[in-house]
C-alpha positions as YAML, in Angstrom:
chain: A
units: angstrom
residues:
- id: 1
  name: MET
  ca: [-17.48, 123.86, 130.56]
- id: 2
  name: GLN
  ca: [-17.61, 120.14, 131.29]
- id: 3
  name: LEU
  ca: [-17.32, 117.74, 128.41]
- id: 4
  name: THR
  ca: [-20.21, 115.29, 128.59]
- id: 5
  name: LEU
  ca: [-21.68, 112.71, 126.24]
- id: 6
  name: LYS
  ca: [-24.56, 115.07, 125.56]
- id: 7
  name: ARG
  ca: [-22.22, 117.94, 124.71]
- id: 8
  name: LEU
  ca: [-20.12, 115.68, 122.50]
- id: 9
  name: ARG
  ca: [-23.26, 114.63, 120.63]
- id: 10
  name: GLN
  ca: [-24.37, 118.24, 120.29]
- id: 11
  name: LYS
  ca: [-20.88, 119.29, 119.18]
- id: 12
  name: LYS
  ca: [-21.25, 116.81, 116.31]
- id: 13
  name: GLY
  ca: [-24.50, 118.59, 115.43]
- id: 14
  name: LEU
  ca: [-26.69, 115.61, 116.31]
- id: 15
  name: SER
  ca: [-30.08, 115.89, 117.94]
- id: 16
  name: LEU
  ca: [-31.08, 113.17, 120.38]
- id: 17
  name: THR
  ca: [-33.46, 111.70, 117.79]
- id: 18
  name: THR
  ca: [-30.93, 111.79, 114.96]
- id: 19
  name: ALA
  ca: [-28.17, 110.32, 117.11]
- id: 20
  name: SER
  ca: [-30.40, 107.53, 118.38]
- id: 21
  name: LYS
  ca: [-31.26, 106.57, 114.80]
- id: 22
  name: LEU
  ca: [-27.60, 106.65, 113.74]
- id: 23
  name: PHE
  ca: [-26.52, 104.70, 116.82]
- id: 24
  name: GLY
  ca: [-29.38, 102.21, 116.52]
- id: 25
  name: ILE
  ca: [-30.33, 102.95, 120.13]
- id: 26
  name: LYS
  ca: [-33.76, 104.10, 121.31]
- id: 27
  name: ALA
  ca: [-33.88, 107.84, 122.00]
- id: 28
  name: LYS
  ca: [-35.09, 107.21, 125.57]
- id: 29
  name: THR
  ca: [-32.16, 104.84, 126.17]
- id: 30
  name: LEU
  ca: [-29.64, 107.36, 124.86]
- id: 31
  name: GLU
  ca: [-31.22, 110.09, 126.97]
- id: 32
  name: GLU
  ca: [-30.98, 107.91, 130.09]
- id: 33
  name: ILE
  ca: [-27.31, 107.18, 129.34]
- id: 34
  name: GLU
  ca: [-26.59, 110.89, 128.89]
- id: 35
  name: GLU
  ca: [-28.37, 111.70, 132.17]
- id: 36
  name: TYR
  ca: [-26.55, 108.92, 134.11]
- id: 37
  name: LYS
  ca: [-29.80, 107.13, 134.80]
- id: 38
  name: ARG
  ca: [-28.58, 104.06, 132.92]
- id: 39
  name: VAL
  ca: [-25.21, 102.45, 132.39]
- id: 40
  name: PRO
  ca: [-24.74, 101.60, 128.71]
- id: 41
  name: GLU
  ca: [-24.27, 97.98, 127.75]
- id: 42
  name: TYR
  ca: [-20.90, 97.24, 126.17]
- id: 43
  name: GLU
  ca: [-22.38, 97.03, 122.65]
- id: 44
  name: GLU
  ca: [-24.16, 100.36, 123.07]
- id: 45
  name: LEU
  ca: [-20.99, 102.00, 124.33]
- id: 46
  name: VAL
  ca: [-18.98, 100.72, 121.36]
- id: 47
  name: VAL
  ca: [-21.54, 102.12, 118.90]
- id: 48
  name: ILE
  ca: [-21.64, 105.50, 120.66]
- id: 49
  name: LEU
  ca: [-17.84, 105.69, 120.73]
- id: 50
  name: LYS
  ca: [-17.55, 104.91, 117.03]
- id: 51
  name: MET
  ca: [-20.20, 107.44, 116.04]
- id: 52
  name: LEU
  ca: [-18.58, 110.17, 118.15]
- id: 53
  name: GLY
  ca: [-15.09, 109.26, 116.97]
- id: 54
  name: LEU
  ca: [-13.79, 108.53, 120.46]
- id: 55
  name: TYR
  ca: [-11.66, 105.85, 122.04]
- id: 56
  name: TYR
  ca: [-12.63, 103.90, 125.15]
- id: 57
  name: ASP
  ca: [-10.10, 105.60, 127.44]
- id: 58
  name: GLU
  ca: [-11.37, 109.04, 126.39]
- id: 59
  name: ILE
  ca: [-15.00, 108.22, 127.05]
- id: 60
  name: TYR
  ca: [-14.17, 106.43, 130.30]
- id: 61
  name: ALA
  ca: [-12.40, 109.55, 131.59]
- id: 62
  name: ILE
  ca: [-15.37, 111.72, 130.58]
- id: 63
  name: ILE
  ca: [-17.89, 109.42, 132.24]
- id: 64
  name: MET
  ca: [-15.90, 109.05, 135.45]
- id: 65
  name: ASN
  ca: [-15.38, 112.80, 135.70]
- id: 66
  name: ASP
  ca: [-19.05, 113.49, 135.11]
- id: 67
  name: ILE
  ca: [-20.11, 110.89, 137.68]
- id: 68
  name: ALA
  ca: [-17.76, 112.43, 140.23]
- id: 69
  name: LEU
  ca: [-19.19, 115.90, 139.57]
- id: 70
  name: HIS
  ca: [-22.78, 114.66, 139.52]
- id: 71
  name: TYR
  ca: [-22.46, 112.91, 142.89]
- id: 72
  name: ASN
  ca: [-19.99, 115.43, 144.40]
- id: 73
  name: ILE
  ca: [-17.33, 112.78, 144.90]
...
């Protein structure tokens, strides 16, 4: 099972709506980030990392791996 931002959020027991409220990010924006339709701005990424209890290098590795799988790189 691949570790994705969505799975990390779900593992914390957060719905998209709840997480977006906690993160201070619109639900649609968070959904687009999770679906790789939008690259998060630095400030958004920092908030998401803090709320999920992750460090930048961990999330970077997850994102890069997911992008590679998504685009068959």
